[in-house]
C-alpha positions as CSV (number, residue, x, y, z in Angstrom):
1,M,-55.8,10.1,13.2
2,R,-58.9,7.9,12.6
3,L,-57.4,6.7,9.3
4,L,-54.2,5.7,11.0
5,Y,-56.2,3.9,13.7
6,R,-58.1,1.9,11.1
7,L,-54.9,1.1,9.2
8,M,-53.4,-0.3,12.4
9,L,-56.5,-2.4,13.1
10,W,-56.4,-3.8,9.5
11,T,-52.7,-4.5,9.8
12,A,-53.2,-6.3,13.1
13,A,-56.1,-8.3,11.7
14,L,-54.1,-9.3,8.6
15,C,-51.2,-10.3,10.8
16,L,-53.4,-12.4,13.0
17,L,-55.0,-14.0,9.9
18,L,-51.6,-14.8,8.4
19,I,-50.3,-16.3,11.7
20,T,-53.5,-18.4,12.0
21,A,-53.2,-19.6,8.4
22,L,-49.5,-20.5,9.0
23,C,-50.4,-22.5,12.1
24,L,-53.2,-24.3,10.3
25,W,-50.8,-25.2,7.5
26,A,-48.1,-26.3,10.0
27,G,-50.4,-28.5,12.0
28,D,-51.7,-30.1,8.8
29,Q,-48.2,-30.6,7.5
30,L,-47.2,-32.4,10.7
31,A,-50.1,-34.7,10.4
32,S,-50.2,-35.2,6.7
33,P,-47.1,-33.8,4.9
34,S,-47.1,-33.1,1.2
35,R,-46.2,-36.3,-0.5
36,R,-43.0,-36.2,-2.6
37,P,-43.5,-37.8,-6.1
38,L,-40.9,-40.1,-7.6
39,Q,-37.8,-38.2,-8.5
40,D,-35.7,-38.6,-11.6
41,Y,-32.9,-40.3,-9.6
42,H,-35.5,-42.8,-8.2
43,R,-36.6,-43.7,-11.7
44,E,-33.0,-44.0,-12.9
45,F,-32.2,-46.4,-10.1
46,L,-35.3,-48.5,-10.6
47,A,-34.8,-48.7,-14.3
48,D,-31.4,-50.4,-13.9
49,P,-30.8,-51.6,-10.3
50,A,-28.2,-54.1,-11.6
51,A,-26.0,-51.1,-12.4
52,H,-26.0,-50.3,-8.7
53,G,-25.1,-53.8,-7.7
54,V,-28.6,-54.8,-6.5
55,S,-31.9,-56.3,-7.4
56,V,-35.2,-54.5,-6.4
57,E,-38.6,-56.1,-6.0
58,S,-41.9,-54.6,-4.8
59,L,-44.3,-56.1,-2.4
60,T,-47.3,-54.9,-0.4
61,L,-47.4,-55.7,3.3
62,S,-50.6,-56.2,5.4
63,Y,-52.5,-53.0,6.0
64,A,-51.6,-52.0,2.4
65,T,-48.0,-50.9,3.3
66,P,-45.9,-50.6,0.1
67,C,-42.4,-51.9,0.4
68,L,-39.2,-52.5,-1.6
69,M,-36.9,-55.5,-1.1
70,V,-33.3,-54.6,-2.2
71,R,-30.8,-57.4,-2.4
72,P,-27.1,-57.7,-3.5
73,R,-26.5,-59.1,-6.9
74,A,-25.7,-62.8,-6.6
75,D,-22.7,-62.4,-8.9
76,G,-21.1,-59.9,-6.5
77,Q,-20.9,-57.0,-9.0
78,L,-21.1,-53.7,-7.2
79,G,-22.2,-50.2,-8.0
80,T,-20.1,-47.1,-7.5
81,R,-21.5,-46.4,-4.0
82,G,-20.9,-50.0,-2.9
83,L,-17.3,-50.0,-4.2
84,K,-16.6,-46.8,-2.3
85,L,-17.9,-48.1,1.0
86,R,-16.0,-51.4,0.7
87,D,-12.9,-49.4,-0.1
88,Q,-13.3,-47.6,3.2
89,F,-13.0,-50.9,5.1
90,K,-9.5,-51.6,3.7
91,T,-7.9,-50.1,6.8
92,E,-10.4,-51.6,9.2
93,T,-9.9,-54.8,11.2
94,I,-13.5,-55.9,10.7
95,A,-13.8,-58.4,7.9
96,L,-16.4,-57.9,5.1
97,P,-18.3,-60.9,3.7
98,T,-17.7,-61.7,0.0
99,A,-19.5,-59.3,-2.3
100,G,-22.9,-60.7,-3.1
101,Q,-23.1,-62.7,0.1
102,V,-26.0,-61.9,2.4
103,I,-25.4,-62.2,6.2
104,G,-28.5,-60.4,7.5
105,T,-31.4,-58.1,6.9
106,L,-31.8,-54.4,7.6
107,V,-35.1,-52.5,7.7
108,L,-34.6,-48.8,6.8
109,V,-37.3,-46.3,7.8
110,H,-37.4,-43.0,6.0
111,G,-38.0,-39.5,7.5
112,R,-40.9,-37.1,7.3
113,K,-41.7,-35.9,3.8
114,G,-39.6,-38.8,2.4
115,R,-40.5,-42.1,0.7
116,K,-39.1,-45.6,0.5
117,E,-37.3,-44.8,-2.8
118,D,-35.2,-42.2,-1.0
119,Y,-33.3,-45.0,0.7
120,L,-32.3,-46.8,-2.5
121,P,-28.8,-45.3,-2.5
122,I,-28.5,-46.1,1.2
123,A,-29.5,-49.7,0.5
124,E,-27.0,-49.9,-2.4
125,R,-24.2,-49.2,0.1
126,L,-25.4,-51.6,2.8
127,C,-26.1,-54.3,0.3
128,A,-22.5,-54.1,-0.7
129,V,-21.3,-55.1,2.8
130,G,-23.6,-58.1,3.1
131,F,-27.2,-57.0,4.0
132,R,-30.5,-57.3,2.2
133,C,-32.5,-54.1,2.8
134,I,-36.3,-53.7,3.3
135,L,-37.7,-50.2,2.6
136,P,-41.3,-49.6,3.6
137,D,-43.4,-46.5,3.0
138,M,-44.7,-44.9,6.2
139,P,-48.3,-43.7,6.6
140,A,-49.0,-40.4,5.0
141,H,-45.9,-40.8,2.8
142,G,-45.1,-42.3,-0.6
143,E,-47.8,-44.7,-1.7
144,H,-49.1,-45.6,1.7
145,P,-52.8,-45.2,1.8
146,E,-53.0,-44.0,5.4
147,A,-53.6,-40.2,5.8
148,Y,-51.8,-39.3,9.0
149,A,-48.3,-39.7,10.5
150,T,-48.0,-40.3,14.2
151,F,-44.2,-40.6,14.6
152,G,-44.1,-44.1,15.9
153,I,-47.2,-44.3,18.1
154,R,-49.3,-46.1,15.5
155,E,-46.5,-47.2,13.1
156,A,-44.4,-49.2,15.7
157,D,-45.4,-52.6,14.3
158,I,-44.6,-51.8,10.6
159,P,-40.8,-52.6,10.6
160,A,-41.3,-56.0,12.2
161,R,-44.2,-56.8,9.9
162,A,-42.0,-55.7,6.9
163,L,-39.2,-58.1,8.1
164,Q,-41.5,-61.1,8.8
165,E,-43.7,-60.8,5.7
166,S,-40.7,-60.3,3.5
167,A,-39.0,-63.3,5.0
168,E,-42.1,-65.4,4.2
169,K,-42.3,-64.1,0.6
170,F,-38.7,-64.3,-0.3
171,K,-37.8,-67.4,1.8
172,F,-35.0,-66.2,4.0
173,N,-34.3,-66.5,7.7
174,P,-35.2,-63.3,9.6
175,V,-33.2,-64.0,12.7
176,A,-30.2,-61.7,11.8
177,A,-31.9,-58.3,11.6
178,G,-31.1,-54.7,12.3
179,L,-33.2,-51.5,12.2
180,M,-32.3,-48.0,11.1
181,G,-34.4,-44.8,11.0
182,M,-33.8,-41.2,10.3
183,S,-35.7,-38.2,11.8
184,M,-39.3,-39.3,11.9
185,G,-38.1,-42.7,10.9
186,G,-35.8,-42.6,13.9
187,A,-38.9,-42.1,16.2
188,V,-40.7,-44.9,14.5
189,S,-37.7,-47.2,14.9
190,M,-37.3,-46.3,18.6
191,H,-40.9,-47.3,19.2
192,A,-40.5,-50.4,17.1
193,A,-37.3,-51.5,19.0
194,A,-38.9,-50.9,22.4
195,R,-41.7,-53.5,21.7
196,P,-41.3,-56.5,24.0
197,D,-41.5,-58.9,21.0
198,Q,-39.0,-56.9,18.8
199,P,-36.8,-59.1,16.5
200,W,-33.9,-56.6,16.2
201,Q,-30.2,-57.2,17.1
202,A,-29.0,-53.6,16.6
203,L,-30.5,-50.2,16.1
204,V,-29.3,-47.0,14.4
205,I,-31.0,-43.6,14.9
206,L,-30.1,-40.6,12.7
207,S,-31.0,-37.0,13.4
208,S,-34.1,-37.8,15.6
209,F,-35.7,-36.2,18.7
210,D,-36.5,-36.9,22.3
211,R,-39.8,-34.9,22.4
212,L,-41.4,-33.6,19.2
213,E,-43.0,-30.6,20.9
214,T,-39.7,-29.4,22.4
215,A,-37.9,-29.9,19.1
216,I,-40.6,-27.8,17.2
217,Q,-40.6,-25.0,19.8
218,K,-36.8,-24.7,19.7
219,N,-36.8,-24.8,15.9
220,V,-39.4,-22.0,15.6
221,S,-38.2,-19.9,18.5
222,D,-34.7,-19.7,17.0
223,R,-36.3,-18.1,14.0
224,V,-39.1,-15.8,15.3
225,G,-38.4,-15.6,19.1
226,C,-39.7,-17.5,22.1
227,I,-43.1,-15.8,22.5
228,L,-44.2,-16.2,18.9
229,G,-42.4,-19.6,18.6
230,N,-44.3,-21.1,21.6
231,A,-47.6,-19.7,20.4
232,W,-47.1,-20.9,16.9
233,A,-46.0,-24.4,18.1
234,G,-48.9,-24.6,20.5
235,M,-51.5,-23.8,17.8
236,A,-49.9,-26.2,15.3
237,G,-50.0,-28.9,18.0
238,W,-53.7,-28.3,18.5
239,I,-54.3,-28.7,14.8
240,Y,-52.3,-31.9,14.8
241,Q,-54.3,-33.3,17.7
242,W,-57.6,-32.3,16.0
243,K,-56.6,-34.3,12.9
244,T,-54.9,-37.3,14.5
245,G,-56.5,-37.6,17.9
246,I,-53.0,-37.6,19.4
247,A,-51.7,-34.7,21.5
248,I,-48.3,-33.5,20.3
249,Q,-47.0,-33.8,23.9
250,E,-47.5,-37.6,23.6
251,I,-45.1,-37.9,20.8
252,R,-41.9,-38.7,22.7
253,S,-39.1,-41.0,21.7
254,D,-37.3,-40.7,25.1
255,L,-39.9,-43.0,26.7
256,P,-39.5,-46.0,24.4
257,A,-35.7,-45.2,24.4
258,A,-35.6,-46.1,28.1
259,K,-36.9,-49.6,27.2
260,I,-34.3,-50.4,24.6
261,T,-32.3,-53.6,25.2
262,I,-30.2,-53.8,22.1
263,P,-27.0,-52.1,21.0
264,T,-27.9,-48.6,19.7
265,L,-26.0,-46.0,17.7
266,V,-27.3,-42.5,17.6
267,A,-25.8,-39.9,15.1
268,H,-26.7,-36.3,14.7
269,G,-25.4,-33.4,12.7
270,T,-23.7,-30.6,14.7
271,S,-25.4,-27.9,12.7
272,D,-28.9,-29.4,12.5
273,R,-31.5,-26.5,12.2
274,V,-34.5,-28.8,12.0
275,I,-34.1,-31.0,15.0
276,P,-31.5,-29.4,17.3
277,Q,-28.6,-31.5,18.3
278,E,-29.5,-31.2,22.0
279,S,-32.8,-33.0,21.3
280,G,-30.9,-35.9,19.8
281,K,-28.4,-35.9,22.7
282,R,-31.3,-36.1,25.2
283,L,-32.7,-39.0,23.2
284,Y,-29.3,-40.7,23.5
285,M,-29.1,-40.0,27.2
286,A,-32.5,-41.6,27.7
287,L,-31.1,-45.0,26.5
288,P,-30.3,-47.3,29.4
289,E,-26.7,-47.3,30.6
290,T,-26.8,-51.1,30.7
291,I,-26.8,-51.5,26.9
292,E,-24.0,-50.9,24.4
293,K,-24.6,-47.5,23.0
294,Q,-22.6,-44.9,21.0
295,W,-23.1,-41.2,20.2
296,I,-21.7,-39.8,16.9
297,D,-21.3,-36.2,16.1
298,V,-21.5,-35.6,12.3
299,P,-19.4,-32.4,12.0
300,E,-21.1,-29.4,10.3
301,A,-24.0,-31.5,9.1
302,D,-27.5,-30.0,8.9
303,H,-30.6,-32.1,8.9
304,D,-30.9,-32.8,5.2
305,N,-27.3,-33.5,4.4
306,V,-26.3,-35.6,7.4
307,L,-25.7,-38.5,5.1
308,I,-23.8,-36.6,2.4
309,T,-20.9,-34.8,4.2
310,D,-17.3,-35.9,4.2
311,F,-17.8,-37.7,7.5
312,P,-17.8,-41.5,6.8
313,I,-21.3,-42.1,8.2
314,Y,-22.1,-45.1,6.0
315,A,-18.9,-46.9,7.1
316,T,-19.8,-46.0,10.7
317,V,-23.4,-47.5,10.3
318,A,-22.1,-50.5,8.4
319,K,-19.5,-51.3,11.1
320,W,-22.2,-51.1,13.8
321,M,-24.5,-53.5,11.9
322,L,-21.7,-55.9,10.9
323,R,-20.6,-56.1,14.6
324,H,-24.1,-56.8,16.0
325,V,-26.3,-58.3,13.3
326,T,-25.5,-62.0,13.2
327,S,-27.2,-65.3,12.7
328,T,-25.3,-66.7,15.7
329,P,-27.2,-66.1,19.0
C-alpha cells in the first residue's frame, strides 16, 4: 500500500512537472517563436525571380527591420501563379491593368512563426494584377533582430515605415496603398490601420483573432478540456507577460478594429483549429458599421491552408484591392 502511495505521488509530481514545462515552453513560444530558416522553395524563388514574373530587392528599414521589395517585371512576363490569377478575372467585370503596369503598393504582413519570404508566392500573384508588394520581417521572426513578438502592440508602425521608406528608396508615390496580414500579421495590420496617421486605402485580414487570450483558451480547451485548458493558457500567459512586459489580456485586435475607417475584408477558414472561426467573426463584428466591410468564409480551410484550397481567395483579395487602392483620391 505504501509503495502504491509513493507511486501515485511520483506520478502526480511528474505530471505537474510536465505540465509546468509545457506551459513554460508555450509562453516562451508565444513571445519568441522558433525562427523558421529559409526553405528550399524560398531559395528557388530568390535564385530566379524573373521566372515568377517579378524582381526582388532587399532593404533594411529603420530599427533594423529586414524587408523585400517585389515588383512586376517591366516587360509584362508572368509566372505560373500570376497567369492563373489573371485567368480567373476573365469572367469578372473589373478590368485588370496591363501586365507589368504598377497601379499601387501592398504591404503584406506574415503570421506567427513565418517570415517575409513565405509571402513571395503571394506577392507573385498580386504583382500580376498591378501591385508592387513590400514584405517586412516582424520582430522575433525571420532576420529581425528583436527578440519578442507583441501581436501589433509594438509593431503597429512597421507597415507604414515599410511603405514610406521603400517609396523613398525606390522613388515611387506611396499614395495608393493597401495592407494585408494573416493571423499574427492580421493583428499587426489591424493595429497599423487604426493609427490616426495611417496611409492605407484598404485592409485585408486573414485568419486572425479578436482577443488572443480567448483564442488560445478555446484552442487548448478543445484538446484537453476547459479546466486544464484554462489553467494551461493562464500559466502560458503569465510566462508571456514575464518575458514581454505585456499582459496577454491586453493583446486585443477588436479594440483597434473599432477605430478602422477604411474598407476592410476579413476572411477565415471554416475549419480553423488554431484560431477558431468565431474569434475571427467577432473581430469582423467589431469593425464599425459605417465602413465598407465584407466577411468571407473559406470552406473547409484550416489555419495553415487557408490560402491553398479550391476557394479563389487570391482573386477575392485582388478584387478588393483593385477596387479600393487607387491613386485618385
